[in-house]
Every structure is written in structure tokens, then in C-alpha cells.
N, CA, C, O and CB atoms as a CASP TS submission, in Angstrom:
PFRMAT TS
TARGET T0000
AUTHOR 0000-0000-0000
METHOD Language model
MODEL 1
PARENT N/A
ATOM      1  N   MET     1      53.374 -20.547-150.769  1.00  0.00           N
ATOM      2  CA  MET     1      52.693 -21.384-149.822  1.00  0.00           C
ATOM      3  C   MET     1      51.332 -21.777-150.414  1.00  0.00           C
ATOM      4  O   MET     1      50.600 -20.937-150.938  1.00  0.00           O
ATOM      5  CB  MET     1      52.538 -20.661-148.457  1.00  0.00           C
ATOM      6  N   ALA     2      51.020 -23.043-150.318  1.00  0.00           N
ATOM      7  CA  ALA     2      49.752 -23.545-150.859  1.00  0.00           C
ATOM      8  C   ALA     2      48.604 -23.188-149.941  1.00  0.00           C
ATOM      9  O   ALA     2      48.701 -23.307-148.720  1.00  0.00           O
ATOM     10  CB  ALA     2      49.808 -25.063-151.063  1.00  0.00           C
ATOM     11  N   ARG     3      47.527 -22.752-150.541  1.00  0.00           N
ATOM     12  CA  ARG     3      46.337 -22.414-149.764  1.00  0.00           C
ATOM     13  C   ARG     3      45.459 -23.650-149.638  1.00  0.00           C
ATOM     14  O   ARG     3      45.324 -24.430-150.581  1.00  0.00           O
ATOM     15  CB  ARG     3      45.551 -21.244-150.420  1.00  0.00           C
ATOM     16  N   VAL     4      44.875 -23.815-148.481  1.00  0.00           N
ATOM     17  CA  VAL     4      43.961 -24.927-148.252  1.00  0.00           C
ATOM     18  C   VAL     4      42.563 -24.462-148.618  1.00  0.00           C
ATOM     19  O   VAL     4      42.058 -23.485-148.065  1.00  0.00           O
ATOM     20  CB  VAL     4      44.024 -25.428-146.770  1.00  0.00           C
ATOM     21  N   ALA     5      41.949 -25.157-149.540  1.00  0.00           N
ATOM     22  CA  ALA     5      40.599 -24.780-149.975  1.00  0.00           C
ATOM     23  C   ALA     5      39.579 -25.300-148.964  1.00  0.00           C
ATOM     24  O   ALA     5      39.592 -26.475-148.598  1.00  0.00           O
ATOM     25  CB  ALA     5      40.293 -25.340-151.402  1.00  0.00           C
ATOM     26  N   ARG     6      38.724 -24.431-148.534  1.00  0.00           N
ATOM     27  CA  ARG     6      37.645 -24.827-147.635  1.00  0.00           C
ATOM     28  C   ARG     6      36.433 -25.222-148.456  1.00  0.00           C
ATOM     29  O   ARG     6      36.179 -24.658-149.520  1.00  0.00           O
ATOM     30  CB  ARG     6      37.291 -23.687-146.648  1.00  0.00           C
ATOM     31  N   PRO     7      35.685 -26.198-147.950  1.00  0.00           N
ATOM     32  CA  PRO     7      34.456 -26.527-148.681  1.00  0.00           C
ATOM     33  C   PRO     7      33.495 -25.347-148.616  1.00  0.00           C
ATOM     34  O   PRO     7      33.461 -24.632-147.614  1.00  0.00           O
ATOM     35  CB  PRO     7      33.788 -27.806-148.102  1.00  0.00           C
ATOM     36  N   PRO     8      32.724 -25.137-149.657  1.00  0.00           N
ATOM     37  CA  PRO     8      31.793 -24.002-149.645  1.00  0.00           C
ATOM     38  C   PRO     8      30.766 -24.168-148.533  1.00  0.00           C
ATOM     39  O   PRO     8      30.330 -25.280-148.234  1.00  0.00           O
ATOM     40  CB  PRO     8      31.084 -23.863-151.009  1.00  0.00           C
ATOM     41  N   ARG     9      30.388 -23.059-147.934  1.00  0.00           N
ATOM     42  CA  ARG     9      29.384 -23.096-146.883  1.00  0.00           C
ATOM     43  C   ARG     9      28.035 -23.429-147.493  1.00  0.00           C
ATOM     44  O   ARG     9      27.665 -22.944-148.562  1.00  0.00           O
ATOM     45  CB  ARG     9      29.327 -21.753-146.122  1.00  0.00           C
ATOM     46  N   SER    10      27.336 -24.251-146.792  1.00  0.00           N
ATOM     47  CA  SER    10      26.008 -24.648-147.248  1.00  0.00           C
ATOM     48  C   SER    10      25.025 -23.508-147.049  1.00  0.00           C
ATOM     49  O   SER    10      25.092 -22.785-146.055  1.00  0.00           O
ATOM     50  CB  SER    10      25.528 -25.905-146.503  1.00  0.00           C
ATOM     51  N   ALA    11      24.126 -23.352-147.986  1.00  0.00           N
ATOM     52  CA  ALA    11      23.081 -22.340-147.860  1.00  0.00           C
ATOM     53  C   ALA    11      21.979 -22.830-146.936  1.00  0.00           C
ATOM     54  O   ALA    11      21.075 -22.071-146.588  1.00  0.00           O
ATOM     55  CB  ALA    11      22.503 -21.982-149.234  1.00  0.00           C
ATOM     56  N   ASP    12      22.051 -24.086-146.542  1.00  0.00           N
ATOM     57  CA  ASP    12      21.060 -24.679-145.650  1.00  0.00           C
ATOM     58  C   ASP    12      21.263 -24.136-144.241  1.00  0.00           C
ATOM     59  O   ASP    12      22.287 -24.402-143.612  1.00  0.00           O
ATOM     60  CB  ASP    12      21.158 -26.228-145.661  1.00  0.00           C
ATOM     61  N   ARG    13      20.315 -23.396-143.757  1.00  0.00           N
ATOM     62  CA  ARG    13      20.431 -22.760-142.446  1.00  0.00           C
ATOM     63  C   ARG    13      19.697 -23.515-141.344  1.00  0.00           C
ATOM     64  O   ARG    13      19.519 -22.993-140.244  1.00  0.00           O
ATOM     65  CB  ARG    13      19.909 -21.356-142.519  1.00  0.00           C
ATOM     66  N   ARG    14      19.270 -24.747-141.637  1.00  0.00           N
ATOM     67  CA  ARG    14      18.577 -25.530-140.621  1.00  0.00           C
ATOM     68  C   ARG    14      19.554 -25.959-139.528  1.00  0.00           C
ATOM     69  O   ARG    14      20.750 -26.115-139.773  1.00  0.00           O
ATOM     70  CB  ARG    14      17.899 -26.762-141.255  1.00  0.00           C
ATOM     71  N   SER    15      19.022 -26.146-138.317  1.00  0.00           N
ATOM     72  CA  SER    15      19.850 -26.659-137.228  1.00  0.00           C
ATOM     73  C   SER    15      20.280 -28.079-137.582  1.00  0.00           C
ATOM     74  O   SER    15      19.669 -28.706-138.448  1.00  0.00           O
ATOM     75  CB  SER    15      19.080 -26.626-135.863  1.00  0.00           C
ATOM     76  N   ARG    16      21.292 -28.584-136.947  1.00  0.00           N
ATOM     77  CA  ARG    16      21.770 -29.925-137.264  1.00  0.00           C
ATOM     78  C   ARG    16      20.702 -31.002-137.088  1.00  0.00           C
ATOM     79  O   ARG    16      20.635 -31.903-137.924  1.00  0.00           O
ATOM     80  CB  ARG    16      22.956 -30.254-136.403  1.00  0.00           C
ATOM     81  N   PRO    17      19.866 -30.962-136.056  1.00  0.00           N
ATOM     82  CA  PRO    17      18.829 -31.993-135.928  1.00  0.00           C
ATOM     83  C   PRO    17      17.704 -31.869-136.966  1.00  0.00           C
ATOM     84  O   PRO    17      17.031 -32.858-137.255  1.00  0.00           O
ATOM     85  CB  PRO    17      18.234 -31.935-134.543  1.00  0.00           C
ATOM     86  N   GLN    18      17.490 -30.685-137.524  1.00  0.00           N
ATOM     87  CA  GLN    18      16.351 -30.482-138.417  1.00  0.00           C
ATOM     88  C   GLN    18      16.400 -31.335-139.682  1.00  0.00           C
ATOM     89  O   GLN    18      15.363 -31.878-140.063  1.00  0.00           O
ATOM     90  CB  GLN    18      16.272 -29.039-138.801  1.00  0.00           C
ATOM     91  N   PRO    19      17.541 -31.486-140.354  1.00  0.00           N
ATOM     92  CA  PRO    19      17.560 -32.362-141.535  1.00  0.00           C
ATOM     93  C   PRO    19      17.171 -33.801-141.190  1.00  0.00           C
ATOM     94  O   PRO    19      16.530 -34.480-141.991  1.00  0.00           O
ATOM     95  CB  PRO    19      18.949 -32.346-142.179  1.00  0.00           C
ATOM     96  N   TRP    20      17.556 -34.263-140.003  1.00  0.00           N
ATOM     97  CA  TRP    20      17.172 -35.610-139.561  1.00  0.00           C
ATOM     98  C   TRP    20      15.654 -35.707-139.442  1.00  0.00           C
ATOM     99  O   TRP    20      15.038 -36.634-139.967  1.00  0.00           O
ATOM    100  CB  TRP    20      17.842 -35.960-138.204  1.00  0.00           C
ATOM    101  N   ARG    21      15.058 -34.734-138.743  1.00  0.00           N
ATOM    102  CA  ARG    21      13.601 -34.745-138.572  1.00  0.00           C
ATOM    103  C   ARG    21      12.904 -34.651-139.930  1.00  0.00           C
ATOM    104  O   ARG    21      11.895 -35.319-140.156  1.00  0.00           O
ATOM    105  CB  ARG    21      13.151 -33.578-137.657  1.00  0.00           C
ATOM    106  N   ASP    22      13.429 -33.840-140.817  1.00  0.00           N
ATOM    107  CA  ASP    22      12.842 -33.701-142.151  1.00  0.00           C
ATOM    108  C   ASP    22      12.913 -35.019-142.924  1.00  0.00           C
ATOM    109  O   ASP    22      11.946 -35.411-143.577  1.00  0.00           O
ATOM    110  CB  ASP    22      13.558 -32.589-142.936  1.00  0.00           C
ATOM    111  N   ALA    23      14.051 -35.697-142.850  1.00  0.00           N
ATOM    112  CA  ALA    23      14.225 -36.963-143.572  1.00  0.00           C
ATOM    113  C   ALA    23      13.289 -38.038-143.026  1.00  0.00           C
ATOM    114  O   ALA    23      12.668 -38.772-143.795  1.00  0.00           O
ATOM    115  CB  ALA    23      15.686 -37.439-143.477  1.00  0.00           C
ATOM    116  N   VAL    24      13.187 -38.129-141.708  1.00  0.00           N
ATOM    117  CA  VAL    24      12.289 -39.118-141.102  1.00  0.00           C
ATOM    118  C   VAL    24      10.844 -38.801-141.467  1.00  0.00           C
ATOM    119  O   VAL    24      10.064 -39.703-141.772  1.00  0.00           O
ATOM    120  CB  VAL    24      12.462 -39.151-139.563  1.00  0.00           C
ATOM    121  N   SER    25      10.493 -37.538-141.436  1.00  0.00           N
ATOM    122  CA  SER    25       9.142 -37.126-141.807  1.00  0.00           C
ATOM    123  C   SER    25       8.843 -37.515-143.256  1.00  0.00           C
ATOM    124  O   SER    25       7.756 -38.008-143.556  1.00  0.00           O
ATOM    125  CB  SER    25       8.968 -35.606-141.612  1.00  0.00           C
ATOM    126  N   GLU    26       9.795 -37.296-144.141  1.00  0.00           N
ATOM    127  CA  GLU    26       9.619 -37.656-145.548  1.00  0.00           C
ATOM    128  C   GLU    26       9.449 -39.167-145.700  1.00  0.00           C
ATOM    129  O   GLU    26       8.624 -39.620-146.493  1.00  0.00           O
ATOM    130  CB  GLU    26      10.817 -37.167-146.386  1.00  0.00           C
ATOM    131  N   LEU    27      10.221 -39.946-144.948  1.00  0.00           N
ATOM    132  CA  LEU    27      10.067 -41.406-144.991  1.00  0.00           C
ATOM    133  C   LEU    27       8.664 -41.823-144.564  1.00  0.00           C
ATOM    134  O   LEU    27       8.065 -42.706-145.178  1.00  0.00           O
ATOM    135  CB  LEU    27      11.112 -42.083-144.089  1.00  0.00           C
ATOM    136  N   LEU    28       8.139 -41.195-143.521  1.00  0.00           N
ATOM    137  CA  LEU    28       6.804 -41.532-143.043  1.00  0.00           C
ATOM    138  C   LEU    28       5.731 -41.157-144.069  1.00  0.00           C
ATOM    139  O   LEU    28       4.762 -41.892-144.255  1.00  0.00           O
ATOM    140  CB  LEU    28       6.528 -40.829-141.714  1.00  0.00           C
ATOM    141  N   VAL    29       5.906 -40.020-144.729  1.00  0.00           N
ATOM    142  CA  VAL    29       4.967 -39.604-145.777  1.00  0.00           C
ATOM    143  C   VAL    29       5.012 -40.593-146.941  1.00  0.00           C
ATOM    144  O   VAL    29       3.971 -41.003-147.453  1.00  0.00           O
ATOM    145  CB  VAL    29       5.296 -38.169-146.274  1.00  0.00           C
ATOM    146  N   LEU    30       6.214 -40.970-147.353  1.00  0.00           N
ATOM    147  CA  LEU    30       6.347 -41.928-148.453  1.00  0.00           C
ATOM    148  C   LEU    30       5.758 -43.278-148.073  1.00  0.00           C
ATOM    149  O   LEU    30       5.084 -43.912-148.884  1.00  0.00           O
ATOM    150  CB  LEU    30       7.818 -42.090-148.851  1.00  0.00           C
ATOM    151  N   GLN    31       6.004 -43.717-146.855  1.00  0.00           N
ATOM    152  CA  GLN    31       5.476 -45.004-146.406  1.00  0.00           C
ATOM    153  C   GLN    31       3.941 -44.991-146.444  1.00  0.00           C
ATOM    154  O   GLN    31       3.324 -45.971-146.862  1.00  0.00           O
ATOM    155  CB  GLN    31       5.982 -45.329-144.975  1.00  0.00           C
ATOM    156  N   ALA    32       3.335 -43.900-146.014  1.00  0.00           N
ATOM    157  CA  ALA    32       1.876 -43.797-146.055  1.00  0.00           C
ATOM    158  C   ALA    32       1.368 -43.833-147.492  1.00  0.00           C
ATOM    159  O   ALA    32       0.342 -44.453-147.772  1.00  0.00           O
ATOM    160  CB  ALA    32       1.410 -42.509-145.361  1.00  0.00           C
ATOM    161  N   ALA    33       2.076 -43.174-148.403  1.00  0.00           N
ATOM    162  CA  ALA    33       1.678 -43.191-149.811  1.00  0.00           C
ATOM    163  C   ALA    33       1.777 -44.597-150.384  1.00  0.00           C
ATOM    164  O   ALA    33       0.901 -45.023-151.137  1.00  0.00           O
ATOM    165  CB  ALA    33       2.548 -42.225-150.629  1.00  0.00           C
ATOM    166  N   TYR    34       2.839 -45.324-150.033  1.00  0.00           N
ATOM    167  CA  TYR    34       2.990 -46.687-150.529  1.00  0.00           C
ATOM    168  C   TYR    34       1.965 -47.623-149.895  1.00  0.00           C
ATOM    169  O   TYR    34       1.520 -48.574-150.538  1.00  0.00           O
ATOM    170  CB  TYR    34       4.404 -47.195-150.259  1.00  0.00           C
ATOM    171  N   ALA    35       1.589 -47.372-148.654  1.00  0.00           N
ATOM    172  CA  ALA    35       0.536 -48.168-148.008  1.00  0.00           C
ATOM    173  C   ALA    35      -0.789 -47.975-148.748  1.00  0.00           C
ATOM    174  O   ALA    35      -1.543 -48.927-148.951  1.00  0.00           O
ATOM    175  CB  ALA    35       0.384 -47.772-146.509  1.00  0.00           C
ATOM    176  N   HIS    36      -1.058 -46.740-149.143  1.00  0.00           N
ATOM    177  CA  HIS    36      -2.281 -46.471-149.913  1.00  0.00           C
ATOM    178  C   HIS    36      -2.217 -47.162-151.270  1.00  0.00           C
ATOM    179  O   HIS    36      -3.202 -47.757-151.709  1.00  0.00           O
ATOM    180  CB  HIS    36      -2.487 -44.949-150.099  1.00  0.00           C
ATOM    181  N   TRP    37      -1.072 -47.090-151.935  1.00  0.00           N
ATOM    182  CA  TRP    37      -0.892 -47.739-153.222  1.00  0.00           C
ATOM    183  C   TRP    37      -1.143 -49.244-153.086  1.00  0.00           C
ATOM    184  O   TRP    37      -1.814 -49.844-153.926  1.00  0.00           O
ATOM    185  CB  TRP    37       0.527 -47.468-153.775  1.00  0.00           C
ATOM    186  N   LEU    38      -0.602 -49.850-152.025  1.00  0.00           N
ATOM    187  CA  LEU    38      -0.800 -51.273-151.788  1.00  0.00           C
ATOM    188  C   LEU    38      -2.278 -51.582-151.540  1.00  0.00           C
ATOM    189  O   LEU    38      -2.790 -52.596-152.014  1.00  0.00           O
ATOM    190  CB  LEU    38       0.049 -51.738-150.597  1.00  0.00           C
ATOM    191  N   ALA    39      -2.952 -50.719-150.808  1.00  0.00           N
ATOM    192  CA  ALA    39      -4.365 -50.944-150.486  1.00  0.00           C
ATOM    193  C   ALA    39      -5.252 -50.914-151.727  1.00  0.00           C
ATOM    194  O   ALA    39      -6.256 -51.625-151.785  1.00  0.00           O
ATOM    195  CB  ALA    39      -4.844 -49.901-149.491  1.00  0.00           C
ATOM    196  N   VAL    40      -4.897 -50.106-152.710  1.00  0.00           N
ATOM    197  CA  VAL    40      -5.730 -49.995-153.912  1.00  0.00           C
ATOM    198  C   VAL    40      -5.180 -50.810-155.087  1.00  0.00           C
ATOM    199  O   VAL    40      -5.674 -50.699-156.209  1.00  0.00           O
ATOM    200  CB  VAL    40      -5.854 -48.536-154.320  1.00  0.00           C
ATOM    201  N   LEU    41      -4.169 -51.617-154.828  1.00  0.00           N
ATOM    202  CA  LEU    41      -3.585 -52.445-155.878  1.00  0.00           C
ATOM    203  C   LEU    41      -4.620 -53.456-156.372  1.00  0.00           C
ATOM    204  O   LEU    41      -5.276 -54.108-155.559  1.00  0.00           O
ATOM    205  CB  LEU    41      -2.314 -53.169-155.365  1.00  0.00           C
ATOM    206  N   PRO    42      -4.773 -53.596-157.671  1.00  0.00           N
ATOM    207  CA  PRO    42      -5.744 -54.565-158.186  1.00  0.00           C
ATOM    208  C   PRO    42      -5.398 -55.994-157.762  1.00  0.00           C
ATOM    209  O   PRO    42      -4.229 -56.335-157.580  1.00  0.00           O
ATOM    210  CB  PRO    42      -5.813 -54.480-159.712  1.00  0.00           C
ATOM    211  N   ASP    43      -6.416 -56.806-157.611  1.00  0.00           N
ATOM    212  CA  ASP    43      -6.210 -58.197-157.200  1.00  0.00           C
ATOM    213  C   ASP    43      -5.255 -58.935-158.123  1.00  0.00           C
ATOM    214  O   ASP    43      -4.524 -59.820-157.680  1.00  0.00           O
ATOM    215  CB  ASP    43      -7.534 -58.928-157.153  1.00  0.00           C
ATOM    216  N   SER    44      -5.254 -58.582-159.392  1.00  0.00           N
ATOM    217  CA  SER    44      -4.381 -59.253-160.356  1.00  0.00           C
ATOM    218  C   SER    44      -2.899 -59.010-160.072  1.00  0.00           C
ATOM    219  O   SER    44      -2.045 -59.747-160.567  1.00  0.00           O
ATOM    220  CB  SER    44      -4.712 -58.788-161.759  1.00  0.00           C
ATOM    221  N   LEU    45      -2.588 -57.978-159.275  1.00  0.00           N
ATOM    222  CA  LEU    45      -1.183 -57.667-158.958  1.00  0.00           C
ATOM    223  C   LEU    45      -0.802 -58.030-157.523  1.00  0.00           C
ATOM    224  O   LEU    45       0.318 -57.749-157.097  1.00  0.00           O
ATOM    225  CB  LEU    45      -0.917 -56.192-159.187  1.00  0.00           C
ATOM    226  N   ARG    46      -1.705 -58.640-156.782  1.00  0.00           N
ATOM    227  CA  ARG    46      -1.437 -58.968-155.374  1.00  0.00           C
ATOM    228  C   ARG    46      -0.270 -59.934-155.192  1.00  0.00           C
ATOM    229  O   ARG    46       0.391 -59.899-154.154  1.00  0.00           O
ATOM    230  CB  ARG    46      -2.674 -59.562-154.746  1.00  0.00           C
ATOM    231  N   ALA    47      -0.005 -60.774-156.151  1.00  0.00           N
ATOM    232  CA  ALA    47       1.087 -61.747-156.044  1.00  0.00           C
ATOM    233  C   ALA    47       2.313 -61.314-156.846  1.00  0.00           C
ATOM    234  O   ALA    47       3.184 -62.134-157.134  1.00  0.00           O
ATOM    235  CB  ALA    47       0.616 -63.122-156.521  1.00  0.00           C
ATOM    236  N   SER    48       2.386 -60.051-157.203  1.00  0.00           N
ATOM    237  CA  SER    48       3.475 -59.567-158.058  1.00  0.00           C
ATOM    238  C   SER    48       4.645 -59.043-157.233  1.00  0.00           C
ATOM    239  O   SER    48       4.563 -58.902-156.012  1.00  0.00           O
ATOM    240  CB  SER    48       2.966 -58.469-158.992  1.00  0.00           C
ATOM    241  N   SER    49       5.730 -58.762-157.936  1.00  0.00           N
ATOM    242  CA  SER    49       6.905 -58.182-157.277  1.00  0.00           C
ATOM    243  C   SER    49       6.606 -56.763-156.779  1.00  0.00           C
ATOM    244  O   SER    49       7.202 -56.305-155.804  1.00  0.00           O
ATOM    245  CB  SER    49       8.110 -58.165-158.243  1.00  0.00           C
ATOM    246  N   ILE    50       5.687 -56.076-157.449  1.00  0.00           N
ATOM    247  CA  ILE    50       5.279 -54.735-156.992  1.00  0.00           C
ATOM    248  C   ILE    50       4.653 -54.833-155.610  1.00  0.00           C
ATOM    249  O   ILE    50       4.996 -54.067-154.709  1.00  0.00           O
ATOM    250  CB  ILE    50       4.279 -54.082-157.992  1.00  0.00           C
ATOM    251  N   ALA    51       3.733 -55.779-155.444  1.00  0.00           N
ATOM    252  CA  ALA    51       3.073 -55.965-154.147  1.00  0.00           C
ATOM    253  C   ALA    51       4.088 -56.345-153.073  1.00  0.00           C
ATOM    254  O   ALA    51       4.009 -55.855-151.947  1.00  0.00           O
ATOM    255  CB  ALA    51       1.978 -57.045-154.246  1.00  0.00           C
ATOM    256  N   GLU    52       5.031 -57.205-153.409  1.00  0.00           N
ATOM    257  CA  GLU    52       6.057 -57.616-152.446  1.00  0.00           C
ATOM    258  C   GLU    52       6.895 -56.417-151.994  1.00  0.00           C
ATOM    259  O   GLU    52       7.176 -56.260-150.805  1.00  0.00           O
ATOM    260  CB  GLU    52       6.967 -58.698-153.060  1.00  0.00           C
ATOM    261  N   ALA    53       7.285 -55.587-152.940  1.00  0.00           N
ATOM    262  CA  ALA    53       8.092 -54.410-152.601  1.00  0.00           C
ATOM    263  C   ALA    53       7.289 -53.435-151.746  1.00  0.00           C
ATOM    264  O   ALA    53       7.806 -52.887-150.773  1.00  0.00           O
ATOM    265  CB  ALA    53       8.592 -53.708-153.879  1.00  0.00           C
ATOM    266  N   LEU    54       6.037 -53.219-152.106  1.00  0.00           N
ATOM    267  CA  LEU    54       5.195 -52.311-151.322  1.00  0.00           C
ATOM    268  C   LEU    54       4.985 -52.840-149.911  1.00  0.00           C
ATOM    269  O   LEU    54       5.034 -52.071-148.950  1.00  0.00           O
ATOM    270  CB  LEU    54       3.842 -52.106-152.011  1.00  0.00           C
ATOM    271  N   GLU    55       4.754 -54.139-149.771  1.00  0.00           N
ATOM    272  CA  GLU    55       4.596 -54.743-148.452  1.00  0.00           C
ATOM    273  C   GLU    55       5.857 -54.590-147.620  1.00  0.00           C
ATOM    274  O   GLU    55       5.782 -54.322-146.421  1.00  0.00           O
ATOM    275  CB  GLU    55       4.235 -56.216-148.582  1.00  0.00           C
ATOM    276  N   ALA    56       7.013 -54.757-148.245  1.00  0.00           N
ATOM    277  CA  ALA    56       8.280 -54.602-147.519  1.00  0.00           C
ATOM    278  C   ALA    56       8.429 -53.180-146.988  1.00  0.00           C
ATOM    279  O   ALA    56       8.890 -52.977-145.865  1.00  0.00           O
ATOM    280  CB  ALA    56       9.472 -54.954-148.430  1.00  0.00           C
ATOM    281  N   ILE    57       8.041 -52.202-147.794  1.00  0.00           N
ATOM    282  CA  ILE    57       8.125 -50.797-147.367  1.00  0.00           C
ATOM    283  C   ILE    57       7.129 -50.518-146.255  1.00  0.00           C
ATOM    284  O   ILE    57       7.462 -49.866-145.266  1.00  0.00           O
ATOM    285  CB  ILE    57       7.870 -49.847-148.554  1.00  0.00           C
ATOM    286  N   VAL    58       5.913 -51.009-146.415  1.00  0.00           N
ATOM    287  CA  VAL    58       4.865 -50.766-145.420  1.00  0.00           C
ATOM    288  C   VAL    58       5.216 -51.433-144.095  1.00  0.00           C
ATOM    289  O   VAL    58       4.872 -50.915-143.033  1.00  0.00           O
ATOM    290  CB  VAL    58       3.506 -51.280-145.930  1.00  0.00           C
ATOM    291  N   ASP    59       5.894 -52.574-144.145  1.00  0.00           N
ATOM    292  CA  ASP    59       6.234 -53.317-142.930  1.00  0.00           C
ATOM    293  C   ASP    59       7.413 -52.726-142.161  1.00  0.00           C
ATOM    294  O   ASP    59       7.663 -53.120-141.022  1.00  0.00           O
ATOM    295  CB  ASP    59       6.541 -54.741-143.283  1.00  0.00           C
ATOM    296  N   LEU    60       8.138 -51.788-142.766  1.00  0.00           N
ATOM    297  CA  LEU    60       9.256 -51.166-142.052  1.00  0.00           C
ATOM    298  C   LEU    60       8.734 -50.375-140.855  1.00  0.00           C
ATOM    299  O   LEU    60       7.713 -49.694-140.943  1.00  0.00           O
ATOM    300  CB  LEU    60      10.067 -50.243-142.998  1.00  0.00           C
ATOM    301  N   ASP    61       9.446 -50.476-139.743  1.00  0.00           N
ATOM    302  CA  ASP    61       9.054 -49.772-138.521  1.00  0.00           C
ATOM    303  C   ASP    61       9.979 -48.573-138.323  1.00  0.00           C
ATOM    304  O   ASP    61      11.139 -48.721-137.937  1.00  0.00           O
ATOM    305  CB  ASP    61       9.102 -50.724-137.281  1.00  0.00           C
ATOM    306  N   PHE    62       9.446 -47.395-138.592  1.00  0.00           N
ATOM    307  CA  PHE    62      10.236 -46.173-138.473  1.00  0.00           C
ATOM    308  C   PHE    62      10.065 -45.494-137.113  1.00  0.00           C
ATOM    309  O   PHE    62      10.542 -44.375-136.925  1.00  0.00           O
ATOM    310  CB  PHE    62       9.854 -45.209-139.575  1.00  0.00           C
ATOM    311  N   THR    63       9.398 -46.147-136.167  1.00  0.00           N
ATOM    312  CA  THR    63       9.156 -45.494-134.870  1.00  0.00           C
ATOM    313  C   THR    63      10.461 -45.197-134.138  1.00  0.00           C
ATOM    314  O   THR    63      10.593 -44.150-133.504  1.00  0.00           O
ATOM    315  CB  THR    63       8.258 -46.371-133.991  1.00  0.00           C
ATOM    316  N   ASP    64      11.423 -46.111-134.219  1.00  0.00           N
ATOM    317  CA  ASP    64      12.711 -45.846-133.566  1.00  0.00           C
ATOM    318  C   ASP    64      13.395 -44.627-134.165  1.00  0.00           C
ATOM    319  O   ASP    64      13.987 -43.825-133.442  1.00  0.00           O
ATOM    320  CB  ASP    64      13.629 -47.065-133.681  1.00  0.00           C
ATOM    321  N   LEU    65      13.313 -44.486-135.479  1.00  0.00           N
ATOM    322  CA  LEU    65      13.912 -43.321-136.130  1.00  0.00           C
ATOM    323  C   LEU    65      13.196 -42.040-135.707  1.00  0.00           C
ATOM    324  O   LEU    65      13.831 -41.020-135.444  1.00  0.00           O
ATOM    325  CB  LEU    65      13.867 -43.477-137.661  1.00  0.00           C
ATOM    326  N   ALA    66      11.879 -42.107-135.647  1.00  0.00           N
ATOM    327  CA  ALA    66      11.089 -40.922-135.296  1.00  0.00           C
ATOM    328  C   ALA    66      11.297 -40.519-133.842  1.00  0.00           C
ATOM    329  O   ALA    66      11.155 -39.346-133.496  1.00  0.00           O
ATOM    330  CB  ALA    66       9.606 -41.179-135.553  1.00  0.00           C
ATOM    331  N   ASP    67      11.634 -41.485-132.989  1.00  0.00           N
ATOM    332  CA  ASP    67      11.819 -41.206-131.559  1.00  0.00           C
ATOM    333  C   ASP    67      13.190 -40.625-131.230  1.00  0.00           C
ATOM    334  O   ASP    67      13.392 -40.110-130.130  1.00  0.00           O
ATOM    335  CB  ASP    67      11.614 -42.468-130.765  1.00  0.00           C
ATOM    336  N   ILE    68      14.124 -40.699-132.157  1.00  0.00           N
ATOM    337  CA  ILE    68      15.475 -40.186-131.896  1.00  0.00           C
ATOM    338  C   ILE    68      15.439 -38.663-131.843  1.00  0.00           C
ATOM    339  O   ILE    68      14.947 -38.005-132.759  1.00  0.00           O
ATOM    340  CB  ILE    68      16.478 -40.670-132.986  1.00  0.00           C
ATOM    341  N   GLU    69      15.958 -38.130-130.773  1.00  0.00           N
ATOM    342  CA  GLU    69      16.057 -36.673-130.618  1.00  0.00           C
ATOM    343  C   GLU    69      17.539 -36.334-130.564  1.00  0.00           C
ATOM    344  O   GLU    69      18.201 -36.559-129.551  1.00  0.00           O
ATOM    345  CB  GLU    69      15.297 -36.158-129.320  1.00  0.00           C
ATOM    346  N   LEU    70      18.048 -35.797-131.651  1.00  0.00           N
ATOM    347  CA  LEU    70      19.470 -35.474-131.726  1.00  0.00           C
ATOM    348  C   LEU    70      19.790 -34.267-130.850  1.00  0.00           C
ATOM    349  O   LEU    70      18.971 -33.356-130.731  1.00  0.00           O
ATOM    350  CB  LEU    70      19.887 -35.203-133.181  1.00  0.00           C
ATOM    351  N   PRO    71      20.977 -34.252-130.232  1.00  0.00           N
ATOM    352  CA  PRO    71      21.366 -33.083-129.452  1.00  0.00           C
ATOM    353  C   PRO    71      21.639 -31.902-130.374  1.00  0.00           C
ATOM    354  O   PRO    71      22.050 -32.080-131.521  1.00  0.00           O
ATOM    355  CB  PRO    71      22.605 -33.390-128.593  1.00  0.00           C
ATOM    356  N   ARG    72      21.412 -30.723-129.878  1.00  0.00           N
ATOM    357  CA  ARG    72      21.641 -29.518-130.674  1.00  0.00           C
ATOM    358  C   ARG    72      23.128 -29.236-130.818  1.00  0.00           C
ATOM    359  O   ARG    72      23.543 -28.610-131.793  1.00  0.00           O
ATOM    360  CB  ARG    72      20.938 -28.315-130.041  1.00  0.00           C
ATOM    361  N   GLY    73      23.928 -29.680-129.878  1.00  0.00           N
ATOM    362  CA  GLY    73      25.365 -29.556-129.971  1.00  0.00           C
ATOM    363  C   GLY    73      25.924 -28.266-129.403  1.00  0.00           C
ATOM    364  O   GLY    73      25.192 -27.315-129.128  1.00  0.00           O
ATOM    365  N   TYR    74      27.219 -28.256-129.237  1.00  0.00           N
ATOM    366  CA  TYR    74      27.954 -27.090-128.760  1.00  0.00           C
ATOM    367  C   TYR    74      27.382 -26.536-127.461  1.00  0.00           C
ATOM    368  O   TYR    74      27.286 -25.321-127.290  1.00  0.00           O
ATOM    369  CB  TYR    74      27.952 -26.011-129.818  1.00  0.00           C
ATOM    370  N   GLY    75      27.000 -27.428-126.544  1.00  0.00           N
ATOM    371  CA  GLY    75      26.541 -27.001-125.228  1.00  0.00           C
ATOM    372  C   GLY    75      25.121 -26.462-125.189  1.00  0.00           C
ATOM    373  O   GLY    75      24.690 -25.926-124.168  1.00  0.00           O
ATOM    374  N   ARG    76      24.386 -26.597-126.295  1.00  0.00           N
ATOM    375  CA  ARG    76      23.028 -26.061-126.339  1.00  0.00           C
ATOM    376  C   ARG    76      21.973 -27.130-126.072  1.00  0.00           C
ATOM    377  O   ARG    76      20.779 -26.836-126.130  1.00  0.00           O
ATOM    378  CB  ARG    76      22.772 -25.416-127.685  1.00  0.00           C
ATOM    379  N   ASP    77      22.391 -28.379-125.777  1.00  0.00           N
ATOM    380  CA  ASP    77      21.411 -29.428-125.573  1.00  0.00           C
ATOM    381  C   ASP    77      21.075 -29.639-124.125  1.00  0.00           C
ATOM    382  O   ASP    77      20.256 -30.499-123.800  1.00  0.00           O
ATOM    383  CB  ASP    77      21.895 -30.696-126.156  1.00  0.00           C
TER
END
């Protein structure tokens, strides 16, 4: 009889909502860093593709992502 292989258990012991909160938090930290980079960008690069990319990142609105509160699951929410 063939055995069914189970995927290895993750060593990550965070609750299911925690990785989401961590990822959103990391996005907000990165966005702030890119906003600072854009603010100190030399005038000679203001019309460059670097400035355009930084502006696109800074203009993203992550408030909806930050406001999402995932259920804990399995009747614990």
C-alpha cells in the first residue's frame, strides 16, 4: 500500500493572522523608507525612472490592508 506523504510541519508558530499583520507592517516600513529616498533624491534624478517608481510606491494606499482583521479561525474569533 502506498503511503501518502504529508507536507512537513512549518516551524513557524505564529497564529494564522500574524503573518498577514507582519507582511502589512513590512510593506508600511518599506513604503516609509522609499518615501524618504524620494524626498532626498537629487534634483537631477527627479524626472528619472527611479523617481517614477518611488512615487508609485509612495502613492500606494495600504490603509485597507492594515485595517483587515483576519479571524483566528476554528471558533476562536
